[in-house]
C-alpha positions as CSV (number, residue, x, y, z in Angstrom):
1,M,-46.8,-111.9,-69.4
2,K,-48.3,-112.7,-66.0
3,R,-45.9,-112.8,-63.1
4,S,-46.3,-116.0,-61.0
5,K,-47.2,-115.4,-57.4
6,S,-44.4,-116.6,-55.1
7,K,-45.6,-119.0,-52.5
8,A,-45.1,-118.1,-48.8
9,P,-42.8,-120.5,-47.0
10,R,-44.8,-123.2,-45.3
11,K,-44.6,-123.1,-41.6
12,P,-43.6,-126.3,-39.9
13,P,-46.4,-128.1,-38.3
14,R,-46.9,-127.4,-34.6
15,V,-45.9,-130.3,-32.5
16,I,-47.9,-130.6,-29.3
17,Q,-46.0,-132.4,-26.6
18,P,-48.2,-134.6,-24.5
19,E,-48.0,-134.2,-20.7
20,T,-45.9,-137.1,-19.4
21,P,-47.9,-139.7,-17.5
22,F,-44.8,-141.2,-16.1
23,L,-43.2,-140.8,-12.7
24,F,-40.6,-138.2,-13.7
25,D,-39.7,-136.3,-16.9
26,L,-36.6,-137.8,-18.4
27,P,-33.9,-135.3,-19.3
28,E,-32.2,-135.5,-22.7
29,E,-29.2,-137.0,-20.9
30,L,-29.7,-139.0,-17.8
31,P,-27.6,-137.8,-14.8
32,P,-24.8,-140.0,-13.4
33,E,-26.1,-142.7,-11.1
34,P,-25.8,-141.6,-7.5
35,E,-23.7,-143.5,-5.0
36,I,-25.3,-145.2,-2.0
37,A,-24.4,-143.2,1.1
38,P,-22.9,-145.0,4.1
39,I,-25.5,-147.1,5.8
40,H,-25.8,-146.3,9.5
41,E,-29.2,-147.8,10.3
42,P,-29.5,-151.1,8.5
43,I,-32.8,-152.6,7.3
44,W,-33.4,-156.1,8.7
45,T,-35.7,-158.9,7.5
46,E,-38.6,-158.0,9.9
47,N,-38.7,-154.4,8.4
48,K,-38.5,-155.2,4.7
49,A,-42.2,-154.9,4.2
50,K,-42.1,-151.4,5.8
51,L,-39.3,-150.5,3.5
52,I,-41.4,-151.4,0.5
53,E,-44.4,-149.5,1.8
54,R,-42.4,-146.4,2.6
55,Y,-40.8,-146.3,-0.8
56,L,-44.2,-146.7,-2.5
57,Y,-45.6,-144.0,-0.2
58,Y,-43.1,-141.5,-1.7
59,F,-43.7,-143.0,-5.2
60,V,-47.4,-142.4,-5.2
61,L,-47.0,-138.8,-3.8
62,I,-45.1,-138.0,-7.0
63,T,-47.3,-139.9,-9.5
64,K,-50.7,-139.4,-8.0
65,H,-51.6,-142.8,-9.6
66,G,-50.0,-146.1,-10.3
67,T,-50.1,-149.8,-11.0
68,Y,-48.7,-152.3,-8.4
69,I,-47.7,-155.8,-9.4
70,D,-46.7,-158.3,-6.7
71,A,-45.3,-161.5,-8.1
72,F,-45.2,-163.4,-4.8
73,A,-48.1,-161.6,-3.1
74,G,-49.2,-164.0,-0.3
75,P,-47.8,-163.5,3.2
76,Q,-44.5,-165.3,3.6
77,E,-44.9,-165.3,7.4
78,P,-48.5,-166.2,8.1
79,D,-47.9,-165.5,11.8
80,S,-46.9,-161.9,11.2
81,P,-49.7,-160.5,9.0
82,H,-48.8,-156.9,9.9
83,M,-45.5,-157.3,8.1
84,W,-47.1,-158.4,4.8
85,A,-46.1,-156.1,1.9
86,A,-49.2,-156.5,-0.1
87,K,-51.4,-155.6,2.8
88,L,-49.3,-152.6,3.8
89,V,-49.2,-151.2,0.3
90,I,-52.9,-151.6,-0.5
91,E,-54.0,-150.0,2.8
92,S,-51.4,-147.2,2.7
93,E,-52.7,-143.6,2.5
94,P,-53.3,-141.7,0.2
95,R,-55.1,-144.5,-1.7
96,W,-53.9,-143.3,-5.1
97,F,-52.7,-146.6,-6.6
98,R,-55.4,-147.5,-9.1
99,N,-54.6,-151.0,-10.1
100,F,-53.3,-154.0,-8.2
101,F,-52.3,-157.4,-9.7
102,F,-51.5,-160.1,-7.2
103,F,-49.8,-163.4,-8.1
104,E,-49.7,-166.4,-5.8
105,K,-49.6,-170.2,-6.2
106,N,-49.9,-171.2,-2.5
107,K,-53.4,-172.1,-1.5
108,R,-53.1,-170.5,1.9
109,G,-51.7,-167.3,0.4
110,I,-54.5,-167.2,-2.2
111,S,-57.0,-167.4,0.6
112,S,-55.3,-164.5,2.5
113,L,-55.3,-162.4,-0.7
114,K,-59.0,-163.0,-1.4
115,E,-59.8,-161.9,2.2
116,L,-57.6,-158.8,1.7
117,R,-59.2,-157.9,-1.6
118,D,-62.8,-158.4,-0.3
119,N,-62.2,-156.2,2.8
120,Q,-61.1,-153.1,0.8
121,P,-63.5,-150.1,0.7
122,N,-65.3,-149.3,-2.5
123,I,-64.1,-145.7,-2.5
124,P,-62.0,-144.9,-4.3
125,K,-62.8,-147.5,-6.9
126,R,-59.8,-149.6,-7.6
127,R,-58.9,-152.6,-9.8
128,I,-57.7,-155.5,-7.6
129,E,-57.0,-158.7,-9.5
130,L,-55.8,-162.0,-8.0
131,H,-54.0,-164.4,-10.4
132,P,-53.5,-167.9,-8.9
133,G,-50.6,-169.8,-10.3
134,D,-46.9,-169.5,-11.2
135,C,-46.0,-165.9,-11.7
136,N,-43.5,-166.9,-14.4
137,V,-46.5,-168.1,-16.4
138,E,-49.2,-165.6,-15.3
139,I,-47.2,-162.3,-15.5
140,P,-46.4,-162.8,-19.2
141,R,-50.1,-163.6,-19.8
142,L,-51.1,-160.4,-18.0
143,L,-48.7,-158.3,-20.0
144,A,-49.8,-159.9,-23.3
145,S,-53.4,-159.0,-22.5
146,G,-52.6,-155.3,-22.4
147,S,-54.3,-154.9,-19.0
148,V,-51.2,-153.0,-17.6
149,K,-51.4,-149.5,-19.0
150,T,-48.2,-148.4,-20.7
151,T,-49.0,-144.8,-19.9
152,E,-49.2,-145.3,-16.2
153,A,-46.4,-145.5,-13.7
154,C,-45.9,-149.1,-12.7
155,F,-44.0,-150.9,-9.9
156,C,-43.3,-154.6,-9.6
157,L,-42.3,-156.4,-6.4
158,L,-40.4,-159.7,-6.9
159,D,-40.0,-161.0,-3.3
160,Q,-38.8,-164.5,-4.2
161,R,-37.4,-166.8,-1.5
162,T,-34.5,-168.1,-3.6
163,F,-34.8,-169.3,-7.3
164,E,-38.5,-168.9,-8.0
165,C,-38.3,-165.9,-10.4
166,H,-37.2,-166.8,-13.9
167,W,-34.9,-164.4,-15.8
168,Q,-37.3,-164.4,-18.7
169,T,-40.0,-163.0,-16.4
170,L,-37.7,-160.0,-15.7
171,V,-37.1,-159.6,-19.5
172,K,-40.9,-159.5,-20.1
173,L,-41.3,-156.8,-17.4
174,A,-38.3,-154.7,-18.4
175,H,-39.2,-154.7,-22.1
176,Y,-43.0,-154.3,-21.7
177,K,-43.0,-150.6,-22.4
178,S,-41.7,-149.5,-25.8
179,S,-41.4,-145.8,-24.7
180,G,-41.2,-143.8,-21.5
181,N,-40.0,-145.3,-18.3
182,K,-39.7,-149.0,-17.7
183,I,-41.7,-150.9,-15.1
184,E,-39.8,-150.3,-11.9
185,L,-38.5,-153.3,-10.0
186,F,-37.8,-154.4,-6.5
187,Y,-36.0,-157.8,-6.9
188,F,-34.9,-159.8,-3.9
189,L,-31.5,-161.5,-4.5
190,P,-30.8,-164.2,-1.9
191,N,-27.4,-164.0,-0.3
192,H,-26.7,-165.7,3.1
193,W,-28.0,-169.1,2.1
194,F,-27.3,-168.9,-1.6
195,E,-24.4,-171.4,-1.8
196,R,-26.3,-173.9,0.3
197,A,-29.3,-173.7,-1.9
198,L,-27.2,-173.8,-5.0
199,A,-25.5,-177.0,-3.8
200,G,-28.9,-178.6,-3.3
201,L,-29.6,-178.2,-7.0
202,K,-26.7,-180.1,-8.4
203,K,-28.8,-183.1,-9.4
204,N,-31.7,-181.1,-10.7
205,T,-30.4,-177.9,-12.4
206,A,-33.6,-176.9,-14.2
207,D,-34.6,-174.3,-11.6
208,I,-31.2,-172.6,-11.5
209,K,-31.0,-172.5,-15.3
210,K,-34.4,-170.8,-15.6
211,W,-33.4,-168.4,-12.7
212,W,-30.1,-167.4,-14.3
213,G,-31.4,-167.4,-17.9
214,R,-28.1,-167.9,-19.6
215,A,-25.9,-170.8,-20.7
216,D,-23.1,-169.8,-18.3
217,W,-25.1,-170.6,-15.1
218,E,-22.2,-172.9,-13.8
219,I,-20.2,-169.7,-13.1
220,L,-22.4,-169.3,-10.0
221,Y,-20.5,-172.2,-8.4
222,E,-17.2,-170.3,-8.9
223,I,-17.9,-166.7,-7.8
224,D,-18.4,-165.3,-4.3
225,A,-21.2,-163.2,-2.9
226,D,-19.8,-159.8,-3.9
227,Q,-19.0,-160.9,-7.4
228,R,-22.5,-162.4,-7.7
229,K,-24.1,-159.1,-6.6
230,A,-22.0,-157.1,-9.0
231,L,-22.8,-159.5,-11.9
232,I,-26.5,-159.3,-11.3
233,T,-26.3,-155.5,-11.1
234,K,-24.5,-155.4,-14.4
235,R,-27.0,-157.7,-16.1
236,F,-29.9,-155.6,-15.0
237,K,-28.2,-152.6,-16.6
238,E,-26.9,-154.2,-19.8
239,E,-29.5,-156.9,-20.5
240,L,-32.6,-155.4,-19.0
241,G,-31.7,-151.8,-19.9
242,Y,-32.2,-150.0,-16.5
243,H,-30.3,-146.8,-15.9
244,S,-30.0,-147.1,-12.2
245,V,-29.6,-150.5,-10.4
246,K,-28.8,-150.5,-6.7
247,P,-28.5,-153.6,-4.4
248,W,-29.7,-152.5,-1.0
249,P,-28.7,-154.9,1.9
250,I,-31.3,-156.5,4.1
251,Y,-29.7,-157.8,7.3
252,G,-30.7,-160.7,9.5
253,R,-30.9,-158.6,12.7
254,K,-31.8,-155.1,13.8
255,H,-28.2,-154.1,14.4
256,G,-26.6,-155.7,11.4
257,G,-25.3,-159.3,11.3
258,A,-25.3,-161.3,8.1
259,I,-26.7,-159.8,4.9
260,M,-29.6,-162.2,4.2
261,Y,-30.4,-160.8,0.7
262,Y,-30.2,-157.7,-1.4
263,M,-33.2,-155.8,-2.6
264,V,-32.2,-154.8,-6.1
265,H,-33.9,-151.6,-7.1
266,A,-34.0,-151.1,-10.9
267,T,-35.4,-147.9,-12.3
268,D,-35.1,-145.3,-15.1
269,H,-36.4,-142.4,-13.0
270,P,-33.7,-139.9,-12.3
271,Q,-35.0,-139.1,-8.8
272,A,-36.1,-142.5,-7.8
273,P,-32.7,-143.6,-6.3
274,G,-32.9,-140.6,-4.0
275,L,-36.4,-141.6,-2.9
276,M,-35.2,-145.1,-2.2
277,S,-32.3,-143.8,-0.1
278,R,-34.7,-141.8,1.9
279,A,-37.1,-144.8,2.3
280,Y,-34.2,-147.0,3.5
281,R,-33.2,-144.5,6.1
282,K,-36.7,-143.9,7.4
283,A,-38.5,-147.2,7.0
284,G,-38.6,-147.9,10.7
285,L,-39.8,-144.5,11.6
286,P,-43.4,-143.1,11.6
287,K,-44.4,-141.8,8.2
288,E,-43.9,-138.1,7.5
289,P,-47.2,-136.2,6.9
290,V,-47.8,-135.3,3.3
291,E,-47.4,-131.6,4.1
292,Q,-43.9,-132.2,5.4
293,L,-42.7,-133.7,2.1
294,E,-42.5,-130.5,0.1
295,L,-38.8,-131.2,-0.7
296,L,-39.7,-134.3,-2.7
297,P,-39.2,-133.7,-6.5
298,E,-42.3,-132.7,-8.3
299,Q,-43.5,-134.4,-11.5
């Protein structure tokens, strides 16, 4: 009688982990969200574009690539073109952002963006697209087209004046990527003039309903500024799913004064809040040379 040969145990298939294309490797458990340190040098309205540029300077030194989406890309202050976020970001060195998607519905703003795009050097080759029209319509169209790579670090600036950005636009951006890190957001939340602007919409509530995106929008007439800031932060975490959400104050004057609005920074990247804290403290100072930034976390 022949003895049957015993089969050797099958080795489990080797799993090759792809190198992460995202800003930071996510640990198995995300660390606790860091607290904002006391603010000794406030950012004021005239410096907000520099804050955006400084943060993205650190961002791109980590990623070595990236996609930049600007929902309200035209210059808000035509008489101060040097304080224009889109211009500062696209001209920032090193020129490692690969893709730019600019949205604007104002004709003068569109003209400025076209001039900005056409004056960019051909090296390195970059994709710069201008999308005229309402960002609440055009951003979902862009995402649906698949033009934004899900494997590339992506940042979106939403520099609205008051109620222009619909909540559903945030939902589309936050849920665009099914894996890895979400699209990182800078969302401007109006503060100093909020109650006055809200009172002006009592006869036409369509805009505030779209901005708030929930049936309980009338609560905005009952809560104060601190409660509103806390509620927005909570919604970014619970409804949009971001791990870290920090509302950074933007003041009206260099040495403080009223808080005009908050720049809500929403991210999944464990090190990004630290980079934002650094950018806030150093936005008004000359940029550090790349070789001096050895302490920045590596990918």
